[in-house]
N, C-alpha and C positions, 0 to 999 in steps of 0.2 A: 504493500500500500504506500509506504514511504517513497519507494522508487517511482511509483506511478505519479505521485504528487509532485515529486521533483522534476520528472520529465514534463509534466503539464506546465509547471512554472517556467521552465526553460523555454517551452514552446510559446508561451504567452509573451515572454520577454523578447523572443526573436521576432514575433509579429509586430510588437511595439517598436522595435528598432527599425525594422524594414518600413514601417508606416510613418516613421518620424519625419516631419517636414524638412529637417535639416539634411536628412539622408536622401530624401526623394526629390527635393527641390531642384528644379532645372535653372541654369543660368538664363537670364533674360537679356536679349539684345533688341533694341528699338531703333528702327531705321527712319531717317528723314533725308529728303533730297529735293532738288529742283529738276529731277529727271523726267517726271511724268511716268505714265504706265503704258506708253505706246510701243515701247520696245522691251528688250530683255535686260536692261541695265540693272533694275531693281532685283530681278530674279537672279542675276549673276552674283550680286552681292550676297544674297541669301544662300545661294549654292556654295559660295566660298565658306560662309559661316557654318553651314551644315557639314561641309567637308572637314572642318576642324573638329566638330562634335555634333553628331546627329541628334543628341538629346537636348540641344539648346531650344529654348522657347523664343521664337522670332515674332516681333510685332512691328507694325508700321505706325509712325506718328503721322506723317503726310509725305507724299511725293509730288505735291502740287504747289510747292514754293515757286513763285514766279521766277523765271530764269534769271540767274545772277543776283537775286535779291537777298543779300546777306542779312539785311535788317530783319526781313520777315522770318528768316531762318532763326535768328536770335530770339525773336518774340515767341515763335511757336515752341521753342525749347522752354522758355520761361513759363509759358502757359501750361505745359504738360509735365515736365520732369518731376515736380514735387509730388505728383499723384502716383508715381511708381515706387515699388519697394526699394529700400536701401540696397545698394549693390547692383542695381540695374545699370547696364552699359548702353549708352546712346551713341549712335553713329549719325552725324549730321554732315551732309555733303552738299554745300552750296559753295562752289569753289572756282570762281572765274580766274583765279590765279594758279590753277593746277599746273604743276611742273616748274613753277618759279621758286624763288627763295623763301616764300612764306613757310612757316614752320608747320609741321604735322605734329599734333599734340594730343595728349589725354589729360583732361582736367578732372581731378577729384574734388567735388564740392564738399562743403562742410556738412551737407545733409547725407553724404555717403553715396552719391551718384557719380558715375564716370561718363565723360563726354569725349568721344573720339572725333576729331574735326581738324580742319585747318585753322590756324590762329589768324583769322582775317577779320575779326569783329563779331563772329558768330557767338562768342562767349560773353559778350558785353553784359547782357541782362542777367544771366545766371550768376556771373561773378558778383554783380551788385546785390542780388536778392538772396542767393544761397551761400555766397562766400566761397573763396578759394582755399581748399585745404592743402592742395599740392598740384603741381603741373609737371609733366614729364614729356620730353620730346621723343617721338617714336624713332627707335633705332631700326632703320630699314634693312640693315645688314642682317638682323635677326627676325624682325617682325614684318615680313613682306612675303606675299604668296610666292611659292617656288616658281622659278622660270618666268617671272613677270618683270624682270629688270629692264627689258627693252621697251616697256610701255611707260609713257610719260603722262598720259591724259586720263587715266582711270584709277586714281588713287583710292576712290571709294571702294572699288573691288579689291585692288591689289594690296593696299596698305590698311585702310580703315576698317573694312569688314573683317579682314583677316586678324588684325590686332584686337579688335573688339571681341571676336569669337574666342580667341585664345585667353583673353582676360576673363570673359564670362564663364568659360569652361574651366578656369583655373589651371590651364596649361602653363600660363605664366603668372607671376605675381605683378602687382603694380610697379614694383621696383624694377622688374625685368622689361618693362615697356621701353625704357631708355633713360638717358640722363635727366636728372632733376633740373628744372628751370626756376628762375625767380618767379614768385607768385604775382606775375604781371601778365596782362593779355592786351592784344590790340583792341582798342575801344572805339565804338562809333559814337559820335557826338549827337546829342539830342536834348530837347527841353525836359529837364527833370520836373516832376510835379512839385509845386511850391505854393505857399500862401503868404501874401504880403499886403497889408493895408486894404483889406476887403476885396482882394482879387486873387483868384486861383488860376495858375498857369500850368499847362501840361502839354504833352505830346500826343499825337494820334498815331500810335504804334501800328495799328492794324484795323482792318474792317471786319465786321461780321459778314463774311463774304457771301453767304447764302442770301442775305436779306438787304445788304447795303447799309446796315447800321454803322455808325461811327463810334469806335471805342477809343477811350483815352487812357492815359496812365495815372489819372487823378483818383486817388483812393477815397473811399467814403469818409474817412476821417477828416480830410480837408474840406469836403462839402459840408460836413457837420460843423467844422470850424467856421465856415462861411455863414452858418446859421440858416441853411436852406433845408426845409423839411418837405416830404411829399405833399403835393397840393399847392405849394408855393411856386412862384415864377422866378426864373433866372435869366440873366442876359448871357447869351453865348456868342462869342466871336471866334471865327476860324481863319487862320492864316496859312498860306503856302509861302514859305520864306517871309518876306515883308509885305506880301500882298494880301489884303483882307478879302475873303471870298464869301463870307457869311456873317451877318449880324442880325440877331433876332432874340426876342424875349419869348421863352417857352415855359411850359409847366412841367414840374417834376412829378412823375407818377411811379407807383410801385409796379403796376401791370399795365399792359397796353389796352386792356379792357376799360380802363378809366378814362380814355380819350376817344373823341370821335375819329372815324376813319379819315386818313389823309392829314391829320394834324401832326405838326412837329412836336415831339415830346423828348424830355430828358429823363433818364432812368439810370439805375445802377445795374451793370451787367453781371454775368455769372461769376466774375472775379471781384465783384463789388467795387468796380471802377466806374466813374462817370461816363455816360454814353448818351448819344442823341440819335433819334430815328424819326422816320415818317411812319406813322401807324399804318401797317399793311402797305407800305410803299418802300421805295429804295432811295434813301437819303443821299447816298453817294452819287447815284446817277442823276438825281434831280438837281443837286447843287454843284456837281462836278468837284466833290471833295474826296480826297483819297488819303493814303497813309504813307508813313515813312519818317525818317529822322528830321526831315525839313518841314513837317506839318505841325502846327501849333494850335492849341485851343485855349481860350481865355474865358473864365466863368466869373460872373459877379452878380450881385443882387440888383 
C-alpha cells in the first residue's frame, strides 16, 4: 500500500511539473513592419523564426505601417508593447536606411520587453514611456541567418527575425546579442504634451485609421488640469508645422451617442488621451488633418 501511494504521489508531481506554465510556456515573438501582406516578406521572417525553434509563438502587431514611416512604427510599439507579457520579443522593421551605418539593436525596456529594430527613431516613445534598461548592438558575425551575408536589403529576415527567435527561444542570452551600448537611442522630435497658463499643447501621433478620428498624446490628467469635464466645451486648434488648419469650439463627450450625427466632438480614446472626431464621419478626410511629429494640437477653455 505504501509503495502504491508513493508511486501515485510521484505521478501527480510529474503531471504538475509537465503542466507548469514555466515549463510549457513558449517564447513569444511579435512582428511589425511596413511590408504589407502582398508578398512573402512577412512569411519569410516567420519561417526564419520557426527554423530557429518550431515551438515559438508568433504574433503580428501590424504590417500596414505606411512605407518608410518611422514615426508610426514608434507609436504602434508604444500603443501595444505594454499589453504583452514580460519577456516578449518584438521585431519592428521600418527601415528606409537598410544597409547603411545605422545600428541594428535590441533594447530591453524597464518593463522587461525586448525590441529588435534599427536604431533610427523607432524606439523614441518606448524609451520615454517604458524606460531603457539596456541596449545591445546585434553582432552579425554570430546573430545572422546562415549564408545571408551577401544580402544587404532584408535585415528583417536575415538579422532581426533570426536574432529575435534565438533570444525568445533562449538559444542565446541577452548578453550574447552583442556588445552593450550606452542607454541612448536616436530620437524623433515632436511636441510633448504640456500644460501652461490655461493651455494644453500636444502632438497628433496617429489617426484612428479605420474611422479618421484624430488622436493626440495629451493625457486625461492634463485635460483634468485644464478643468474640462464631459459636457463642457473646449476650443481646439490644429497645426501642421506653423500653419493653422482647424479652429473650433467642440463639446467633450464620454460616448458618441451623446452627440448628434455629423457633429465634431472631443473625447478620451482607449489610451485615455484627448481625441477629436466627427460623429459617424471621418474627421481626417473632412478637414485634411493627418498625423506625425510635425502635427500639433492646442486645447483651451
